[in-house]
Phi, psi and omega in degrees: 000128176277126184235332184227121186248128175267128182248120183268123183237134172231008185083000182272166180296320174296330181288328177297322178296315179307306184307307184302317181295313182301322184294313178304312180294328176297321180288326178287322189259353181057053180240149176267159188241136172241115177272128179230137177233132181251122176268124179289146181312321175301333185257013181298342174293342178262016186297325180294327180294319183288326176297315179304309188293324179285318181297324181296321180284321170304318176291333177298310190291318182295317179293339177278349183305133171074006183230041191299324185300326184294341177269009180073021176295148179286195177299145181093357177287145185244166183255021180294143180296136181276133173253118186217134174220166185241140170225153177231123173238160178255133184150191178282122191303318181295307181308310177297322177304304184300320176302315182293313184301311180301326193262353181235029175048048177283142184262328186204147181245135181243123180200158179278149174284341181220142175255184176218156179288161175154165182298326182259007187259140167261162171285089186286341174297309181297314181300308182304320178300325186283317184290317180297327179278355186241334184285147176253019176241156179306147181238133175247108186264129181259117179286168189287343178227049172313128182294141175298326182296331179291311182299318187266000178060050183238020176292146185297328177225125186270091179276130178242103190261136186227098171289132183241138182270343189109353182267153174294329184291326176299328183287344182305334184283343182302308179307321178296315184289319177299329173299321172297312183299317179308329185277356177250219179246095179308330185284351173259001182255139170246107178274116183260119176260120186235141168234140179244122174276116183287123186274004183247146186251166170307125181107345179096003183279155184271139168301139173293146180305321182293324182284325175305301180308312178301318178296316176301315182294317177301318186286323177304308186298317181295314177292329181284331180288318177294312182305322182296320180295325175297313186287337180283339176278358179096016186244145179276128189224144165223168189239158175207128178242118179249172184225133175141202180287120191305306182302315172300316185291331176283323176296312181302323183292327179291335177281316184287323179235087178318131193240131189283336181192134175252112188251127182230141168276138177241159183250122178280137180278121179307146176061024173224173184258001191252151173254140181260132180249133172289181185292322179298318178297311178306312177306315188287322181310312189269347180252335182283121185254343190229358184240133172295144178252136171237112193248123188243119180282143179215148191265352182294000000 
């Protein structure tokens, strides 16, 4: 169960989108927020300004407690009081973020996938890349062009998209997503289980039509088996089997069917401190521009 979310702020425009989104998520998911800003050693002289910036943001969250409607939040917002605090530390951003997560019992990290230049900004693209490959807690990545309807929870249909490869490890993210749904109104959420049958074989050759049809049928049966368990747990679910390049097909799906969240399981490499992303996940991290990504590390 998620109780404490770390929100990374650097003063950039993408970070402001993250803050606005975090405010909404805190109200809906009943999580406390910790705001973190990392100041590089060479900029330590500006610490008072940076502390004022973070404390102002934390103060805005505390002032908003119990008044979600005044911010235009959509259906499902709750009036639970927000617990929020801000911290500023000095050091190398990625290292300080990882240290903070380990020392403060953080359950989930919310961050932008892109930063911007400016006196108060760090390179969140570079930092995000290091952090997401090192953390052992779920990461909620906020893309640079996050839809306003997602921030304000105004999508006509709340699609929660879970691409599955057919492996048990890819299914590990399902329970995490359902935990999020349980904190809201499950009847308003639609869990979409998706598989993309890759049309390319090693060497670039195309899969034969009869083999493609067989794979589609196999994966549809597999997805329906998983969906049955999800439905029995009380959640609305549907399945989709697409054909094509997996990364491109998933992105196109989120464009055609605006998606509240795209959730993926990642795999921790044994005897290392890193998380391994397959080529599809890496593609999505760098190409998805309008849909939040939820990455859940697994040892399976």
